[in-house]
C-alpha positions as a printed Julia matrix, in Angstrom:
386×3 Matrix{Float64}:
 123.2   110.75  -20.83
 123.66  110.08  -17.11
 121.05  109.59  -14.38
 121.14  113.27  -13.38
 120.21  114.3   -16.94
 117.25  111.91  -16.83
 116.16  113.3   -13.45
 116.41  116.9   -14.67
 114.54  116.23  -17.92
 111.8   114.28  -16.15
 111.36  117.08  -13.62
 110.88  119.73  -16.31
 108.83  117.61  -18.7
 105.78  119.66  -17.67
 107.48  123.04  -17.31
 104.48  124.96  -16.01
 103.72  122.37  -13.35
 107.37  122.21  -12.28
 107.64  126.01  -12.08
 104.47  126.29   -9.99
 105.78  123.69   -7.54
 109.15  125.45   -7.34
 107.43  128.78   -6.6
 105.33  127.14   -3.86
 108.41  125.66   -2.2
 110.25  128.98   -2.61
 107.51  130.84   -0.72
 107.51  128.24    2.07
 111.28  128.52    2.62
 111.2   132.28    2.34
 108.68  132.34    5.21
 110.82  129.86    7.13
 113.96  131.98    6.7
 112.33  135.24    7.81
 110.55  133.74   10.83
 113.61  131.75   11.89
 115.66  134.96   11.64
 113.17  136.73   13.93
 113.25  133.82   16.38
 117.06  133.81   16.43
 117.13  137.57   17.07
 114.63  137.32   19.93
 116.51  134.48   21.62
 120.05  135.77   21.03
 120.1   137.36   24.48
 119.34  134.0    26.09
 122.26  132.32   24.33
 124.66  135.12   25.27
 123.61  135.28   28.93
 126.36  134.54   31.45
 125.73  131.67   33.85
 126.88  133.71   36.86
 124.79  136.82   36.14
 121.38  137.39   37.7
 118.71  140.07   37.4
 116.69  141.5    40.28
 113.47  143.35   39.43
 110.31  144.48   41.18
 108.13  141.43   41.84
 105.04  143.16   40.44
 106.6   143.88   37.06
 110.05  144.75   35.76
 108.68  148.18   34.7
 108.03  149.08   38.36
 110.93  150.81   40.16
 112.81  149.8    43.29
 114.49  152.02   45.9
 118.16  152.66   45.18
 118.83  151.71   48.81
 118.45  148.07   47.72
 121.74  148.37   45.82
 124.06  148.43   48.86
 122.05  145.78   50.67
 122.31  143.38   47.73
 126.02  144.13   47.4
 126.51  142.87   50.97
 124.85  139.48   50.33
 127.23  136.56   50.65
 127.97  135.01   47.26
 127.6   138.28   45.31
 130.86  139.29   43.6
 129.61  142.52   42.05
 126.3   144.28   41.51
 125.23  147.21   39.37
 121.95  148.79   38.37
 120.24  150.48   35.43
 117.16  152.56   34.72
 115.18  152.56   31.47
 115.09  156.0    29.88
 112.74  155.61   26.92
 114.94  157.7    24.67
 114.71  158.93   21.11
 116.85  161.15   18.91
 115.28  164.22   17.21
 112.05  162.4    16.33
 109.96  159.92   18.42
 110.29  157.45   15.55
 114.06  157.38   16.11
 113.92  155.16   19.19
 117.17  154.66   21.09
 117.8   152.08   23.77
 119.14  154.44   26.44
 119.96  153.39   29.99
 121.02  155.41   33.01
 123.74  153.37   34.74
 126.35  153.5    37.49
 129.51  153.47   35.34
 132.04  152.06   37.82
 130.15  148.84   38.47
 128.3   148.47   35.16
 131.41  147.91   33.06
 132.81  145.58   35.68
 129.77  143.3    35.52
 129.76  143.36   31.69
 133.53  143.27   31.22
 133.28  140.01   29.24
 130.86  141.57   26.68
 131.89  145.21   26.23
 135.15  147.06   25.91
 135.79  150.79   26.06
 139.31  152.3    25.81
 140.5   153.23   29.32
 140.89  156.96   28.56
 137.34  157.11   27.14
 135.9   155.28   30.13
 137.72  157.64   32.52
 136.37  160.64   30.59
 132.85  159.22   30.9
 133.24  158.78   34.66
 134.59  162.32   35.12
 131.86  164.12   33.18
 128.4   163.56   34.65
 126.81  165.01   31.53
 128.52  162.59   29.13
 127.51  159.31   27.53
 129.09  156.28   25.92
 127.53  154.97   22.75
 127.52  151.5    21.23
 129.5   151.15   18.02
 126.44  150.15   15.94
 124.41  153.14   17.16
 127.3   155.54   16.57
 127.71  154.29   13.0
 123.98  154.58   12.37
 123.84  158.29   13.27
 127.41  159.24   12.37
 128.27  160.18   15.94
 131.86  160.55   17.1
 133.63  161.34   20.35
 133.11  164.94   21.41
 129.73  165.34   19.68
 126.98  166.89   21.79
 123.62  165.23   21.16
 120.08  165.95   22.45
 118.56  162.8    23.96
 114.8   163.04   24.43
 112.62  160.89   26.66
 109.01  159.88   26.12
 108.76  158.84   29.79
 110.7   161.28   31.97
 110.85  165.05   32.2
 113.37  167.38   33.78
 112.72  169.58   36.79
 112.76  172.52   34.39
 109.87  170.96   32.49
 111.75  169.86   29.38
 112.17  166.33   28.05
 115.65  166.71   26.56
 118.98  165.77   28.12
 122.02  167.19   26.3
 124.87  164.68   26.42
 128.49  164.74   25.22
 129.77  161.52   23.69
 132.82  160.47   25.72
 133.42  157.0    24.32
 132.43  154.26   21.89
 131.51  150.8    23.21
 132.64  147.79   21.19
 131.45  144.23   21.6
 134.02  141.57   22.39
 132.15  138.99   20.33
 130.19  139.14   17.09
 126.86  138.3    18.75
 127.11  141.22   21.22
 124.66  143.96   20.27
 126.03  147.51   20.53
 122.94  149.4    19.47
 122.48  151.35   22.73
 123.52  154.41   24.73
 124.58  154.67   28.38
 124.73  157.8    30.52
 125.27  158.46   34.2
 122.49  157.64   36.62
 123.65  160.38   39.02
 123.07  163.07   36.38
 119.73  161.55   35.39
 118.52  161.22   38.99
 119.34  164.76   40.01
 117.66  166.32   36.97
 114.46  164.27   36.56
 111.2   165.6    37.93
 109.86  162.37   39.45
 111.0   158.94   40.57
 114.05  160.22   42.41
 116.2   157.63   44.21
 114.63  154.69   42.39
 116.15  152.26   39.91
 114.73  149.91   37.31
 116.66  146.7    37.91
 119.87  145.34   39.37
 122.37  143.1    37.61
 124.49  141.03   39.95
 127.35  138.66   39.37
 127.73  135.75   41.75
 130.99  134.18   42.83
 129.9   130.93   41.15
 126.83  129.72   39.22
 126.35  127.12   41.97
 125.47  129.98   44.33
 122.71  131.38   42.1
 119.73  129.72   43.8
 120.91  130.55   47.3
 121.69  134.17   46.4
 118.31  134.62   44.67
 116.4   133.25   47.66
 118.4   135.41   50.07
 117.75  138.61   48.13
 114.03  138.0    47.65
 113.61  137.02   51.33
 115.43  140.21   52.35
 112.78  142.38   50.69
 109.75  140.19   51.37
 106.71  142.07   52.73
 108.27  145.42   51.78
 106.62  148.05   49.58
 108.78  146.85   46.68
 109.24  143.1    46.85
 111.77  141.64   44.43
 112.11  138.73   42.04
 115.6   137.48   41.26
 116.4   135.07   38.45
 119.22  134.18   36.09
 119.95  136.51   33.19
 118.92  133.79   30.75
 115.55  133.25   32.44
 114.95  137.0    32.57
 115.73  137.35   28.85
 113.36  134.5    28.05
 110.59  136.09   30.1
 111.19  139.45   28.43
 110.96  137.91   24.95
 107.75  136.1    25.99
 106.02  139.49   26.23
 105.99  139.58   22.44
 104.32  136.17   22.3
 105.59  132.63   21.99
 107.86  133.22   19.01
 108.9   129.57   18.8
 105.25  128.46   18.65
 104.43  131.07   16.0
 107.35  129.93   13.86
 106.35  126.28   14.31
 102.68  126.85   13.44
 103.24  129.1    10.43
 106.1   127.09    8.96
 104.36  123.82    9.83
 101.16  124.86    8.07
 103.12  125.96    5.0
 105.12  122.74    4.88
 102.15  120.43    5.37
 100.39  122.19    2.5
 103.47  121.97    0.28
 103.96  118.35    1.3
 100.48  117.41    0.16
 100.75  119.34   -3.12
 104.22  118.13   -4.08
 103.54  114.56   -2.93
 100.37  114.35   -5.0
 102.09  115.93   -8.01
 105.02  113.51   -7.78
 102.64  110.55   -7.61
 100.8   111.88  -10.68
 104.08  112.38  -12.51
 105.17  108.8   -11.85
 101.8   107.42  -12.99
 102.18  109.36  -16.24
 105.55  107.7   -16.81
 104.55  104.14  -15.93
 105.33  102.7   -19.36
 108.63  104.58  -19.52
 109.64  103.05  -16.19
 108.83   99.66  -17.66
 111.05  100.44  -20.67
 113.9   101.53  -18.36
 113.64   98.27  -16.44
 113.62   96.38  -19.73
 116.87   98.16  -20.65
 118.47   96.99  -17.41
 117.69   99.73  -14.89
 117.41   98.03  -11.5
 114.69   98.71   -8.95
 117.04  100.54   -6.53
 118.32  102.71   -9.4
 114.76  103.68  -10.33
 114.1   104.41   -6.63
 117.16  106.67   -6.46
 116.18  108.56   -9.62
 112.64  109.28   -8.4
 113.9   110.4    -4.98
 116.55  112.49   -6.7
 113.84  114.2    -8.73
 111.83  115.15   -5.64
 114.95  116.31   -3.73
 116.1   118.38   -6.73
 112.65  119.98   -6.87
 112.87  120.9    -3.16
 116.38  122.34   -3.58
 115.44  124.39   -6.66
 112.64  126.03   -4.69
 114.2   126.1    -1.23
 117.62  127.6    -1.93
 116.25  130.69   -3.75
 113.63  130.99   -1.0
 116.31  131.19    1.69
 118.3   133.61   -0.45
 115.29  135.92   -0.74
 114.74  135.65    3.03
 118.38  136.69    3.58
 117.9   139.71    1.29
 114.73  140.68    3.18
 116.62  140.42    6.48
 119.43  142.62    5.12
 116.93  145.21    3.9
 115.08  145.33    7.23
 118.06  144.95    9.56
 118.74  148.66   10.09
 115.1   149.67   10.47
 114.47  146.85   12.97
 117.77  147.23   14.83
 116.09  148.79   17.88
 113.34  146.18   18.06
 115.07  142.94   17.04
 118.83  143.57   16.9
 120.76  140.91   15.05
 117.88  140.0    12.7
 119.52  137.91    9.97
 119.4   134.56    8.21
 122.42  132.98    9.88
 124.49  130.07    8.53
 122.79  127.85   11.12
 119.37  128.76    9.73
 120.64  128.1     6.2
 121.87  124.63    7.23
 118.55  123.91    8.96
 116.75  125.01    5.81
 118.93  122.75    3.66
 118.15  119.8     5.93
 114.43  120.62    5.65
 114.7   120.71    1.84
 116.25  117.27    1.73
 113.68  115.94    4.21
 110.85  117.49    2.18
 112.19  115.88   -1.01
 112.58  112.46    0.59
 109.17  112.5     2.27
 107.29  113.63   -0.84
 109.16  111.24   -3.11
 109.4   108.07   -1.05
 105.96  106.61   -1.83
 106.09  107.29   -5.61
 109.68  105.99   -5.62
 108.74  102.76   -3.85
 105.82  102.25   -6.22
 108.12  102.77   -9.21
 110.71  100.36   -7.8
 108.14   97.61   -7.21
 106.44   98.05  -10.59
 106.53   94.88  -12.71
 107.72   95.26  -16.3
 104.69   93.43  -17.75
 102.3    95.54  -15.67
 104.05   98.77  -16.69
 104.11   98.0   -20.4
 100.52   96.8   -20.33
  99.13  100.13  -19.14
  97.75  102.5   -21.77
């Protein structure tokens, strides 16, 4: 019998107690995996943001429009390589529950600014530019609804209406957008702003936001100040910031996700820490005489220390690994239904490694005091206890 066998048998000496502790740790790591997956999905846009891209929105709120005349004025600012714009559509397909991230864009400049993220075959992009009533669809969205090139789809809006009074824009799919990297989300639809602007019943000649690419990230501050000063004291003052800062501010609308994760996971772990630590101390006290016998047989203090720490780490791993696995299954089950709200929701390998590190830390922290007490225990004292 080796040391691992002793650790395993000692851990499951009281099977009910061991199982209850494993279930408690499992629940804690399941919560950690799900919340960390949400946090990763919310912050994915920040990590993918280009250093030379900036966003200009209405200073009051990014939901307030700006005149389209701003577009050419921003394009002329020194240090701006390219600029494009987009307008939120508030789209859904067939049923309001089937939300679709739909944007009205200027196709020539939009795909230039985002050339490092998206790719569309040249013939499909040309077809999109020729047909004002067409759209290009992200690969993920097309797979979700089984759309293919040439399909004609009704895109409804819960914000805008047409001059005719309807809320439906009929669009022909001209192309499929693919992401150039795995982290690029393609769960969206783009159609031509010109077609949208000429058919909507209100808000004509206004845009939602501008995306500009600077000649160098070093020019960002100067360009931002120039743009905002240009429209100061106008009816639609602007606020210009980096794409990363804008994404962070947008995610903040849903609350401080990082703080929520920290508080919930922290509360769960502190509770588990107290329970497991107390249980480990009780378990070692119950085996005081056995520890004395082991030392009599030649087991050194450091070896006893390692065995007790191994027992607490094994307990954390037996509960934590299945907990993360369940969290991954939950993320897989919810990924499609939450694709429009939190695209990319998953328990990534990074989260799994973080969880593994937390398991080891939990085992070491809960086991260190009982292990030190066992190591320092005198043989005569141990054998003399009833």
